[in-house]
KOLTOR-423802 format. One line per 5 residues: their letters; for each residue x, y, z of C-alpha. Coordinates in steps of 0.001 Angstrom, whole numbers, plus 524288, in hexadecimal, padded with zeros to 5 digits. Each point is the difference from the previous one (the first is absolute). Layout:
// KOLTOR-423802
a) X,Y,Z | ...
This chain:
// KOLTOR-423802
mlkdy) 80000,8000F,7FFA0 | 80C53,80A2B,802A1 | 805CB,7FC15,7F4C0 | 7F2B1,80343,7F875 | 7FED3,80C81,8064C
yldlg) 80ED0,804F6,7FCA3 | 7FB9F,7FC47,7F279 | 7F2B8,80665,7FC3A | 80150,80CC2,80B4C | 80DF1,7FF1C,805A0
ahpql) 804B0,80AC4,7F841 | 7F393,80845,802C8 | 8057D,80C80,807C6 | 7F2D7,80359,805D0 | 7FBE8,7F31F,80668
ngsqd) 80E38,7FD23,80322 | 80629,80BAB,804EA | 7F877,80ABC,8037B | 8002F,7FEFB,80F01 | 806AA,7F264,80330
fliqp) 80862,7F8C0,7F46B | 80128,7F2DF,7F96D | 80E2E,7FA9D,8002F | 8025E,7FF81,7F30D | 80766,7F2F6,7FBC4
kdfhk) 80CAB,80718,7FCE6 | 8014B,8045D,80D09 | 7FA2D,7F370,80794 | 80FD5,7FF8B,8052E | 7FF1E,80B84,80748
yvned) 7F50C,7F855,80726 | 80582,7F1B2,804DF | 7FB26,7F802,8092E | 80174,7F1BA,802D5 | 7F328,7FCD3,804E7
ylify) 7F6EA,80A32,7F7A6 | 7FF7C,8066E,7F328 | 7FD99,80DEA,80175 | 7F8BC,805CE,7F538 | 7FB59,80BBF,805BA
tenqg) 8036B,80C39,80785 | 7FA9D,80B83,806ED | 80509,80D7E,7FB7C | 80963,80267,80A47 | 80546,7F1FC,7FF6B
vclwg) 7FB7F,7FE85,80E5A | 7F7B0,7F484,7FB9A | 800F5,7F54F,7F6B7 | 7F5CB,7F4DE,7FC1D | 80324,7F3F2,7FB71
irred) 7FB76,7F16A,7FD42 | 8084F,7F3FB,809F1 | 80797,7F761,7F729 | 7F82A,7F55E,8045D | 7F25A,8045E,7F9EA
aaspn) 807CE,803D8,7F44F | 7FA6B,7F545,7F8BE | 7F1E1,80352,803E8 | 7F825,806D4,7F5D6 | 7FA93,80AF8,808AE
ppvye) 80808,7FF0B,80C90 | 7FF78,809A6,80B61 | 8077E,80CB7,800F8 | 80874,803DA,80B64 | 80696,80CBB,803D1
nygee) 80A0C,80479,80869 | 804C4,80C50,80696 | 80F89,7FD31,80032 | 7FEA0,7F468,80C7D | 80152,7F1A4,7FD54
ewyqt) 7F151,7FE41,8019A | 7F71C,8007C,7F3C0 | 7F19A,800A1,80202 | 7F515,7FC8D,7F736 | 7FB09,80B4C,7F9BD
skslm) 7F51C,7F943,7F5BB | 7FC82,7F2EA,7FE86 | 8024F,7FF9E,7F192 | 808D1,8057F,7F528 | 7F29D,803EF,7F8AA
eflla) 7FAD9,80866,80A80 | 80C18,80652,8037B | 80371,80391,7F23C | 7F29C,80460,7FE78 | 80066,8089D,80D2D
mahlq) 80C47,80649,7FB43 | 7FBDB,802F0,7F1F7 | 7F377,80546,80504 | 806EE,80804,8096E | 80A5D,8056C,7F6B1
avfsm) 7F59D,8049A,7F6C0 | 7FA7B,80903,80B83 | 80D25,805DA,800E0 | 8029A,801CC,7EFD6 | 7F3CC,7FDA7,7F7A3
elsne) 7FA48,80B94,7F7A9 | 7F3FA,800EA,8089E | 80638,7FE42,80E85 | 800AC,80A22,80AAC | 80AD6,80463,807D8
eywsi) 7F7CD,804AD,80BAA | 7F7D9,7F6A0,80B68 | 7F419,80446,803A2 | 7FA42,7FBF9,80D2C | 7F119,7F9BC,7FD22
deqav) 7F693,7FBC7,80A6E | 7F99A,7F2F3,80139 | 7F450,802C6,7F9EE | 807FC,80332,7F28D | 8077A,7F36B,801E9
eeikr) 7F353,7F78A,80004 | 7FAE3,80871,7F330 | 80E44,7FCD2,7F928 | 7FDB0,7F1AF,802E5 | 7F2A9,7FFC5,7FC9D
iypsk) 80320,806EA,7F231 | 80C51,7FB0C,7FC04 | 802CC,7F0C7,80305 | 80D5C,7FD3F,80599 | 80C65,7FB9F,7F877
qadsd) 802FA,7F582,80A98 | 80D56,805DF,7FC4E | 801F9,80390,81019 | 808F4,7F5B4,80450 | 8070E,80322,80D3F
lytgv) 80AFF,80743,7F8D1 | 7F9DE,80C88,805D0 | 7F631,80115,80C21 | 7F472,80795,7FB33 | 80182,80172,7F093
qffwp) 7F57D,7F9DF,7F972 | 7FD5F,80267,7F053 | 7F2F7,802C5,7FA8F | 7FBAC,7FFA2,7F11E | 7F302,80328,7F7F0
sgrid) 7FB29,7F430,7FAA2 | 8034D,7FD56,7F1FE | 80AD3,802E3,7F6BB | 804CE,80C6D,800D6 | 8097E,80418,7F494
cgyeq) 80DF9,8048C,805FF | 8040A,803FF,7F40A | 80934,7F520,7FDAB | 7FF65,7F115,7FDA8 | 7FEE8,7F5D3,80A60
């Protein structure tokens, strides 16, 4: 799955380098770890994400994170969930219709958003409290999907 992601979307700068960064294959040598294949880094290098080497043969392995310590913590149940959540988060920072402002909304507004827009189920446990919603049906984003 990770190889397919690199081949299909790995070179897309907005999805893979607006806030945090998909590590490019040419830079893998900078992130060597005996127990984990490290493939994503936080924008300041404080956090790294990887797949346990023992899970590498799994079609959709869990993803773990590390903060420069020996211990790694599971951050996502599956690679697909992780990549989807990161792509949505990156889009918030970089896509044409994104907004750099943050708004505080009350519980009533939250319930109205949930009623009108279905969840994209791209929340994972990656960023606590972050949820993604999208109108039903297909929206023309201006590029091939």
